[in-house]
N, CA, C and O atoms as a GROMACS GRO file, in nm:
protein
  308
    1MET      N    1  -0.245  -5.639  -0.377
    1MET     CA    2  -0.239  -5.777  -0.372
    1MET      C    3  -0.323  -5.834  -0.489
    1MET      O    4  -0.435  -5.792  -0.514
    2GLN      N    5  -0.263  -5.933  -0.560
    2GLN     CA    6  -0.340  -5.993  -0.673
    2GLN      C    7  -0.389  -6.131  -0.655
    2GLN      O    8  -0.412  -6.203  -0.752
    3ASN      N    9  -0.405  -6.170  -0.526
    3ASN     CA   10  -0.458  -6.301  -0.492
    3ASN      C   11  -0.362  -6.414  -0.541
    3ASN      O   12  -0.409  -6.518  -0.588
    4HIS      N   13  -0.233  -6.393  -0.529
    4HIS     CA   14  -0.133  -6.498  -0.564
    4HIS      C   15  -0.092  -6.560  -0.433
    4HIS      O   16  -0.068  -6.490  -0.334
    5ARG      N   17  -0.083  -6.691  -0.434
    5ARG     CA   18  -0.029  -6.768  -0.320
    5ARG      C   19   0.102  -6.831  -0.365
    5ARG      O   20   0.111  -6.886  -0.475
    6VAL      N   21   0.201  -6.821  -0.280
    6VAL     CA   22   0.331  -6.880  -0.312
    6VAL      C   23   0.371  -6.972  -0.195
    6VAL      O   24   0.405  -6.923  -0.087
    7ASN      N   25   0.367  -7.102  -0.216
    7ASN     CA   26   0.395  -7.201  -0.112
    7ASN      C   27   0.493  -7.296  -0.173
    7ASN      O   28   0.513  -7.297  -0.294
    8ALA      N   29   0.558  -7.378  -0.085
    8ALA     CA   30   0.657  -7.474  -0.133
    8ALA      C   31   0.635  -7.604  -0.057
    8ALA      O   32   0.588  -7.607   0.056
    9MET      N   33   0.672  -7.713  -0.125
    9MET     CA   34   0.665  -7.847  -0.067
    9MET      C   35   0.809  -7.895  -0.041
    9MET      O   36   0.891  -7.897  -0.133
   10ALA      N   37   0.839  -7.933   0.082
   10ALA     CA   38   0.964  -7.980   0.117
   10ALA      C   39   0.951  -8.134   0.132
   10ALA      O   40   0.926  -8.187   0.241
   11ALA      N   41   0.969  -8.200   0.021
   11ALA     CA   42   0.946  -8.348   0.017
   11ALA      C   43   1.061  -8.428   0.079
   11ALA      O   44   1.178  -8.396   0.059
   12GLY      N   45   1.025  -8.532   0.153
   12GLY     CA   46   1.134  -8.619   0.201
   12GLY      C   47   1.149  -8.738   0.106
   12GLY      O   48   1.131  -8.725  -0.015
   13GLY      N   49   1.183  -8.852   0.161
   13GLY     CA   50   1.198  -8.968   0.078
   13GLY      C   51   1.063  -9.013   0.013
   13GLY      O   52   0.957  -9.014   0.075
   14VAL      N   53   1.076  -9.049  -0.110
   14VAL     CA   54   0.957  -9.097  -0.182
   14VAL      C   55   0.990  -9.232  -0.244
   14VAL      O   56   1.095  -9.248  -0.307
   15ALA      N   57   0.899  -9.330  -0.226
   15ALA     CA   58   0.918  -9.464  -0.288
   15ALA      C   59   0.899  -9.450  -0.437
   15ALA      O   60   0.796  -9.403  -0.485
   16THR      N   61   1.003  -9.494  -0.509
   16THR     CA   62   0.999  -9.491  -0.654
   16THR      C   63   1.029  -9.629  -0.712
   16THR      O   64   1.039  -9.724  -0.635
   17TRP      N   65   1.042  -9.643  -0.839
   17TRP     CA   66   1.074  -9.762  -0.900
   17TRP      C   67   1.225  -9.776  -0.925
   17TRP      O   68   1.269  -9.866  -0.996
   18ILE      N   69   1.300  -9.688  -0.866
   18ILE     CA   70   1.445  -9.692  -0.875
   18ILE      C   71   1.495  -9.814  -0.796
   18ILE      O   72   1.464  -9.827  -0.678
   19PRO      N   73   1.571  -9.901  -0.858
   19PRO     CA   74   1.619 -10.024  -0.787
   19PRO      C   75   1.695  -9.991  -0.658
   19PRO      O   76   1.770  -9.894  -0.650
   20LEU      N   77   1.673 -10.072  -0.562
   20LEU     CA   78   1.750 -10.057  -0.432
   20LEU      C   79   1.893 -10.105  -0.454
   20LEU      O   80   1.922 -10.191  -0.537
   21PRO      N   81   1.982 -10.043  -0.374
   21PRO     CA   82   2.121 -10.087  -0.387
   21PRO      C   83   2.133 -10.232  -0.332
   21PRO      O   84   2.042 -10.282  -0.266
   22PRO      N   85   2.245 -10.295  -0.361
   22PRO     CA   86   2.266 -10.433  -0.312
   22PRO      C   87   2.254 -10.437  -0.164
   22PRO      O   88   2.276 -10.336  -0.097
   23SER      N   89   2.223 -10.546  -0.113
   23SER     CA   90   2.204 -10.560   0.035
   23SER      C   91   2.340 -10.522   0.108
   23SER      O   92   2.450 -10.532   0.055
   24VAL      N   93   2.317 -10.480   0.230
   24VAL     CA   94   2.427 -10.437   0.315
   24VAL      C   95   2.504 -10.559   0.364
   24VAL      O   96   2.445 -10.662   0.395
   25SER      N   97   2.637 -10.545   0.372
   25SER     CA   98   2.720 -10.651   0.423
   25SER      C   99   2.681 -10.688   0.567
   25SER      O  100   2.611 -10.613   0.636
   26GLU      N  101   2.727 -10.803   0.610
   26GLU     CA  102   2.702 -10.839   0.751
   26GLU      C  103   2.763 -10.744   0.845
   26GLU      O  104   2.703 -10.712   0.948
   27ALA      N  105   2.884 -10.694   0.816
   27ALA     CA  106   2.952 -10.595   0.901
   27ALA      C  107   2.873 -10.466   0.910
   27ALA      O  108   2.861 -10.405   1.016
   28GLY      N  109   2.818 -10.425   0.792
   28GLY     CA  110   2.743 -10.303   0.786
   28GLY      C  111   2.614 -10.319   0.861
   28GLY      O  112   2.572 -10.225   0.928
   29SER      N  113   2.548 -10.432   0.854
   29SER     CA  114   2.427 -10.460   0.922
   29SER      C  115   2.438 -10.447   1.071
   29SER      O  116   2.346 -10.400   1.138
   30VAL      N  117   2.558 -10.491   1.125
   30VAL     CA  118   2.580 -10.483   1.264
   30VAL      C  119   2.572 -10.336   1.314
   30VAL      O  120   2.522 -10.307   1.423
   31HIS      N  121   2.626 -10.244   1.227
   31HIS     CA  122   2.628 -10.103   1.265
   31HIS      C  123   2.492 -10.044   1.240
   31HIS      O  124   2.450  -9.959   1.319
   32LEU      N  125   2.418 -10.082   1.136
   32LEU     CA  126   2.286 -10.020   1.100
   32LEU      C  127   2.174 -10.069   1.188
   32LEU      O  128   2.089  -9.988   1.223
   33ASN      N  129   2.167 -10.196   1.228
   33ASN     CA  130   2.048 -10.246   1.297
   33ASN      C  131   2.009 -10.161   1.412
   33ASN      O  132   1.890 -10.134   1.423
   34PRO      N  133   2.096 -10.114   1.501
   34PRO     CA  134   2.044 -10.036   1.621
   34PRO      C  135   1.967  -9.911   1.577
   34PRO      O  136   1.887  -9.858   1.654
   35PHE      N  137   1.991  -9.863   1.455
   35PHE     CA  138   1.931  -9.737   1.408
   35PHE      C  139   1.811  -9.760   1.323
   35PHE      O  140   1.737  -9.663   1.300
   36GLN      N  141   1.784  -9.878   1.273
   36GLN     CA  142   1.679  -9.904   1.177
   36GLN      C  143   1.540  -9.858   1.232
   36GLN      O  144   1.459  -9.803   1.157
   37SER      N  145   1.516  -9.878   1.358
   37SER     CA  146   1.384  -9.842   1.414
   37SER      C  147   1.366  -9.690   1.420
   37SER      O  148   1.252  -9.644   1.433
   38GLN      N  149   1.469  -9.615   1.410
   38GLN     CA  150   1.466  -9.468   1.426
   38GLN      C  151   1.446  -9.400   1.289
   38GLN      O  152   1.419  -9.280   1.281
   39ILE      N  153   1.460  -9.481   1.179
   39ILE     CA  154   1.446  -9.421   1.047
   39ILE      C  155   1.304  -9.416   1.003
   39ILE      O  156   1.240  -9.520   0.991
   40PRO      N  157   1.249  -9.294   0.977
   40PRO     CA  158   1.112  -9.279   0.934
   40PRO      C  159   1.086  -9.346   0.801
   40PRO      O  160   1.178  -9.368   0.722
   41THR      N  161   0.965  -9.379   0.778
   41THR     CA  162   0.927  -9.442   0.648
   41THR      C  163   0.940  -9.340   0.536
   41THR      O  164   0.962  -9.221   0.560
   42VAL      N  165   0.926  -9.388   0.415
   42VAL     CA  166   0.917  -9.299   0.300
   42VAL      C  167   0.773  -9.291   0.252
   42VAL      O  168   0.694  -9.381   0.277
   43ALA      N  169   0.740  -9.184   0.183
   43ALA     CA  170   0.602  -9.164   0.138
   43ALA      C  171   0.591  -9.227   0.005
   43ALA      O  172   0.692  -9.245  -0.064
   44THR      N  173   0.468  -9.262  -0.034
   44THR     CA  174   0.437  -9.301  -0.166
   44THR      C  175   0.412  -9.183  -0.252
   44THR      O  176   0.382  -9.076  -0.198
   45ALA      N  177   0.420  -9.192  -0.382
   45ALA     CA  178   0.395  -9.082  -0.468
   45ALA      C  179   0.253  -9.026  -0.447
   45ALA      O  180   0.233  -8.905  -0.456
   46GLU      N  181   0.158  -9.111  -0.419
   46GLU     CA  182   0.020  -9.072  -0.391
   46GLU      C  183   0.009  -8.991  -0.262
   46GLU      O  184  -0.065  -8.892  -0.261
   47GLU      N  185   0.077  -9.025  -0.158
   47GLU     CA  186   0.082  -8.947  -0.035
   47GLU      C  187   0.139  -8.814  -0.051
   47GLU      O  188   0.089  -8.718   0.007
   48LEU      N  189   0.251  -8.802  -0.131
   48LEU     CA  190   0.309  -8.674  -0.156
   48LEU      C  191   0.213  -8.590  -0.238
   48LEU      O  192   0.195  -8.471  -0.213
   49ALA      N  193   0.152  -8.653  -0.336
   49ALA     CA  194   0.055  -8.576  -0.420
   49ALA      C  195  -0.057  -8.523  -0.337
   49ALA      O  196  -0.102  -8.412  -0.365
   50ALA      N  197  -0.104  -8.589  -0.239
   50ALA     CA  198  -0.210  -8.542  -0.149
   50ALA      C  199  -0.172  -8.415  -0.079
   50ALA      O  200  -0.258  -8.328  -0.062
   51SER      N  201  -0.047  -8.397  -0.036
   51SER     CA  202   0.005  -8.280   0.026
   51SER      C  203   0.000  -8.166  -0.074
   51SER      O  204  -0.044  -8.056  -0.044
   52ILE      N  205   0.049  -8.199  -0.197
   52ILE     CA  206   0.053  -8.091  -0.298
   52ILE      C  207  -0.086  -8.046  -0.335
   52ILE      O  208  -0.112  -7.926  -0.347
   53ILE      N  209  -0.178  -8.144  -0.355
   53ILE     CA  210  -0.313  -8.110  -0.390
   53ILE      C  211  -0.378  -8.021  -0.274
   53ILE      O  212  -0.456  -7.930  -0.303
   54PHE      N  213  -0.347  -8.048  -0.152
   54PHE     CA  214  -0.392  -7.963  -0.037
   54PHE      C  215  -0.342  -7.824  -0.063
   54PHE      O  216  -0.424  -7.732  -0.061
   55LEU      N  217  -0.213  -7.799  -0.087
   55LEU     CA  218  -0.162  -7.667  -0.106
   55LEU      C  219  -0.229  -7.595  -0.226
   55LEU      O  220  -0.243  -7.472  -0.226
   56LEU      N  221  -0.268  -7.669  -0.324
   56LEU     CA  222  -0.332  -7.607  -0.440
   56LEU      C  223  -0.478  -7.590  -0.426
   56LEU      O  224  -0.540  -7.525  -0.511
   57SER      N  225  -0.539  -7.644  -0.323
   57SER     CA  226  -0.689  -7.641  -0.300
   57SER      C  227  -0.733  -7.514  -0.226
   57SER      O  228  -0.652  -7.442  -0.167
   58ASP      N  229  -0.865  -7.487  -0.231
   58ASP     CA  230  -0.918  -7.379  -0.156
   58ASP      C  231  -0.903  -7.401  -0.006
   58ASP      O  232  -0.908  -7.304   0.069
   59ASP      N  233  -0.885  -7.524   0.041
   59ASP     CA  234  -0.864  -7.550   0.184
   59ASP      C  235  -0.740  -7.481   0.235
   59ASP      O  236  -0.728  -7.461   0.356
   60ALA      N  237  -0.645  -7.442   0.149
   60ALA     CA  238  -0.521  -7.380   0.185
   60ALA      C  239  -0.522  -7.234   0.152
   60ALA      O  240  -0.416  -7.171   0.140
   61VAL      N  241  -0.640  -7.179   0.137
   61VAL     CA  242  -0.659  -7.038   0.094
   61VAL      C  243  -0.591  -6.944   0.188
   61VAL      O  244  -0.548  -6.838   0.141
   62ASN      N  245  -0.577  -6.971   0.317
   62ASN     CA  246  -0.516  -6.883   0.415
   62ASN      C  247  -0.373  -6.902   0.432
   62ASN      O  248  -0.312  -6.836   0.516
   63LEU      N  249  -0.310  -6.994   0.354
   63LEU     CA  250  -0.168  -7.023   0.359
   63LEU      C  251  -0.093  -6.949   0.252
   63LEU      O  252  -0.129  -6.962   0.135
   64ASN      N  253   0.013  -6.869   0.285
   64ASN     CA  254   0.086  -6.802   0.188
   64ASN      C  255   0.232  -6.794   0.242
   64ASN      O  256   0.251  -6.758   0.358
   65GLY      N  257   0.328  -6.824   0.165
   65GLY     CA  258   0.466  -6.822   0.206
   65GLY      C  259   0.505  -6.940   0.292
   65GLY      O  260   0.599  -6.931   0.371
   66VAL      N  261   0.434  -7.052   0.278
   66VAL     CA  262   0.458  -7.164   0.363
   66VAL      C  263   0.547  -7.270   0.291
   66VAL      O  264   0.533  -7.299   0.173
   67VAL      N  265   0.636  -7.323   0.369
   67VAL     CA  266   0.713  -7.439   0.324
   67VAL      C  267   0.659  -7.562   0.403
   67VAL      O  268   0.686  -7.581   0.522
   68LEU      N  269   0.582  -7.641   0.330
   68LEU     CA  270   0.520  -7.762   0.402
   68LEU      C  271   0.605  -7.879   0.396
   68LEU      O  272   0.625  -7.929   0.286
   69PRO      N  273   0.661  -7.934   0.506
   69PRO     CA  274   0.734  -8.053   0.495
   69PRO      C  275   0.642  -8.171   0.478
   69PRO      O  276   0.547  -8.187   0.556
   70SER      N  277   0.667  -8.252   0.381
   70SER     CA  278   0.589  -8.378   0.360
   70SER      C  279   0.694  -8.488   0.358
   70SER      O  280   0.729  -8.540   0.252
   71ASP      N  281   0.742  -8.522   0.474
   71ASP     CA  282   0.864  -8.603   0.483
   71ASP      C  283   0.854  -8.719   0.589
   71ASP      O  284   0.956  -8.768   0.638
   72CYS      N  285   0.734  -8.760   0.622
   72CYS     CA  286   0.710  -8.866   0.712
   72CYS      C  287   0.782  -8.848   0.844
   72CYS      O  288   0.819  -8.946   0.909
   73GLY      N  289   0.802  -8.724   0.885
   73GLY     CA  290   0.866  -8.697   1.011
   73GLY      C  291   1.016  -8.677   1.014
   73GLY      O  292   1.074  -8.656   1.121
   74TRP      N  293   1.079  -8.683   0.903
   74TRP     CA  294   1.226  -8.668   0.895
   74TRP      C  295   1.270  -8.534   0.952
   74TRP      O  296   1.374  -8.527   1.017
   75SER      N  297   1.195  -8.427   0.930
   75SER     CA  298   1.240  -8.292   0.971
   75SER      C  299   1.224  -8.270   1.120
   75SER      O  300   1.276  -8.171   1.171
   76VAL      N  301   1.154  -8.356   1.190
   76VAL     CA  302   1.147  -8.334   1.332
   76VAL      C  303   1.245  -8.411   1.418
   76VAL      O  304   1.243  -8.403   1.541
   77GLN      N  305   1.329  -8.485   1.352
   77GLN     CA  306   1.433  -8.565   1.426
   77GLN      C  307   1.560  -8.491   1.437
   77GLN      O  308   1.656  -8.541   1.495
   0.00000   0.00000   0.00000
């Protein structure tokens, strides 16, 4: 063993400067509204970076072969 660690980050939605699509039509809103409260939030770039920094730090020295979800809970639904 040569002290290599191999881990991966499974990122979910991340807030970016990409423009949002046009607003949803009234008919679309009727179908979407019941589900809006079930949609997890998206992470900021800083929040995602914190997870990556953890994997790179000595605090994660005992983790190897890990896929760490950083997805605000999307993967548990």
